[in-house]
N, C-alpha and C positions, 0 to 999 in steps of 0.2 A: 510404476506405483512410489507415493510421496514416502519417503525413509524417515524413520522417525528416530530420535535419537534425543539423549537426555540433554536438557535444559541447563547452560554455565551460565549463570549470573552471577553478579558481582552488585553489592548496596554502596553506593553514594550518597551525599548529603545533598539536599536541595541547591540551584546553582545559586550565587552569591550578583551573577552579571546578569541574569534575565535564562531562558528558555529558548530551544531553537525553534520546538516543535510552537504553530501558529494558536493553535487553543490554549494554552497554556500561559504563552508570552502576554496574552493579552487580559491578563485574570485578573483582579485588583489585589493587592497584597494581601488583604484580610480574607480572599478568598483561597489563597494558596495557603495564607496560616491555618486554614480549620484544615486541608487537604496533604499538607505534608506527613502526618503520622501515618495516612495510608495510601503514601508514596514511596518507591523506590527505583532506584535507575538500574537496570537491568541492560547488560551486556549479552545479544542476542547473534548466534551464528545460523547460519541456513538450514531450514530444514525444522529449525525449532518451532514445536505445537505451540501454538497461543489457544487455539482451542479446537474441541471438533463437533462433529455432527450430533444434535441431541443430546451431548452431555452440558452438566452445568457449565455456564462459565464463573471463573471464580473470580476474572481480572478483568480488565481493561487495560490498555496500553496507548500511552501518549508516546511516537515518535520521536527520537532526538535527531537519528541519522536511520541509513539503511530505509530497506523497505517492508511491508508485508504483502500480502496474497492472500485475497477472500478467493475462494472453492466452491463450486458447484459438484458435487458428488454423485454417480447415477449408482444404480444399484451392481452395476459387473465391474465399480472403481475408475471408470473414467471421470476423469477431471477436468474441470475449464475453469477458467479464472472469470471471476466475473468484476473484479474491483482489486485497486492495488492501494496502500496508504503508507503514506510516507510522511515528513514533519509538518506536515498540513492539516493532518486530522487524526482521530484516535481507531483503534480495532475496538469494536465491543459495543455496536451501536445498539445490537439488541438489549444489553442491558439497560441502556437510555432509556429504551421504548418500555422497557417495565419487564422483558421476557427475562427467564433464567438461563436458556437454551438456544441454540441458533440448528437450523436448520443444513446451516453450511460450514465451511471445515478454513479455518484461517490456519497461516504459518510463516515463519519469518524468511523472506527472500533471499532479498540481499543483507549481510553483516551490517550490524550498527548496534546503536542502544536507544531506549524506550524507558520511559517512568510507566511501568506496570502500578496502577492504581486497584485497592480490594474493590470488586462489584458492589460491596457494602457502601462504603465510601460515596460512591458515584449516586448509587441512588437516592442518599442521605443527602447529598449538598444539591441532587436537581430537584429534589422534592421541595427547596427555597425556592426554584422558579427564577434565577436570580443568574449573573454572570456567566456561571459555565453553562444554564440550560440554553440562553439565549446563543452563547458561543456555539453550542453539539445543533442546536436546531438549523443555525446557518448551514454550519456543515453538512447535516443530513441533507438540505436541498441540494448541494454541489454533488455529494454523493450519489443521489435520486438520478442527477442528469448524468452522470458518469455512468453510471447503470443502462440508463436507455437510450443513451447515447451507442453506448458499444454495443448494446444490441442490434440496433440499425447496422456500426460499421460490421459486424461478423455476418449480418446479412447480404448487405447491398454491396460492400468495398473487397479489394483484390486481396490474395495472402500478403503481397508487398506492402500495400497501402495500411493496411491492420500492423505488419510487420514495424514498419516504422513510427507509427502513431506509440506501440507498444516501446517500443527504444525510447521514445521523446519524452514518453510519460515516468520510466524507470531512469535516464539522465536528470529530471528534473527531480527528483527526490535521493540522488544518491552525492558523494560527496568525491568531486572529481567524474574523469572520463571513462575510466574501467570499471567494469562490472563481470563477475561471474555469468555465464550464460550455456548451457549445452541446448544442441538442437533438438536431444528428447523434452526438454524443457520447454523449450519454447512453444512447440508442436503442444506441449497440456496447456498450457497457457494458454494460447492462439486455438484449441480447437479442431488441429487440422492435422495431417500425416505428416512426418516426419520428411518425408522425400521432399516433399513443397517448402519445409521451412528453408532444407540445407539449399535450394534452387536459389530462393530468395536470397540468402546469407551473401553466397558466392555474388549474386548479381551488385549486391550493394558493395560488395567488397571490392569489386572490377571497377566499381565507380566512384571509388576511392571516399565513398561518406563514412564508414568503418572499417576496422581488422579484426578479425576472427582468426584465432588461433589457443586451439587446447582446451576448448572450453572457456574465453573469457573474453569478450568483446571489448573494441575500447571506440569509441565516437570521436570520429575523425572531420566530419563534416556538419557540423546540426543542421545550419541551414539548407544545404543540400536536401536534408531526410524532410524536415519540415516543407519543402518543397516536393516531395512525392509521398509524402503521407496524405493522408482524406481530412477533409475539414473539422473531423471528429476531435481530433488535437487540439486543436484552436478552441473549441467549443468549451472542449472539458476544461482544461488550461483558464479559458477567459471567464468559469464560473468559479472555479477555485480561487482565482485572483479576486473574483469580483466578493465571493461571500465570506471568504476567511482572511483574506490580503494576502499579499507578494512575500 
């Protein structure tokens, strides 16, 4: 089960030298000036909740570093990851679409920082149908590709291929080659048995592709992971690069 912990945040002013977030960094200065009063840089740790199913989404998040997960939650508490968000995007697309709640759960997965924006500020700006709306529409198209591709992946590809795809997508979104990861957590994200994930992790470690110890994984051979991963990784990565930028 997902642990619930209090969110620890720290406020900062907007950067003078640009954003890391690919959506924010492409916005005109005039748009940033309108948004700045409703934005705050917050530090986020693993398991920090961003929004819960059917509860009002008060904020949206533009990650600068680290990564968030979007989860599908069943009545029995079973959770499966349906998407991840890093510095290429925004957590809170239901708000952009005009909804106040979401059927999904979102939480922070890899420690980092994000610009938290009041939902009301996002709605006000996107009603202008300007640069932010255009950027979020392109990002939404990339997200749709991610969701549909991973649905196909979960049905047709092996656990080993899917695990490599997940590791690569996570590696794209974090700083450095190491990040926290437990077998239990990865099994929930992939929607499979923990025993299967343990076996795959051991295989990848023996092949020299990763090092896994005490709940922390290190990417040792990225090209090797790309060879083992299914085509879904390249498809998803290509769409984000095309629509949102590298």
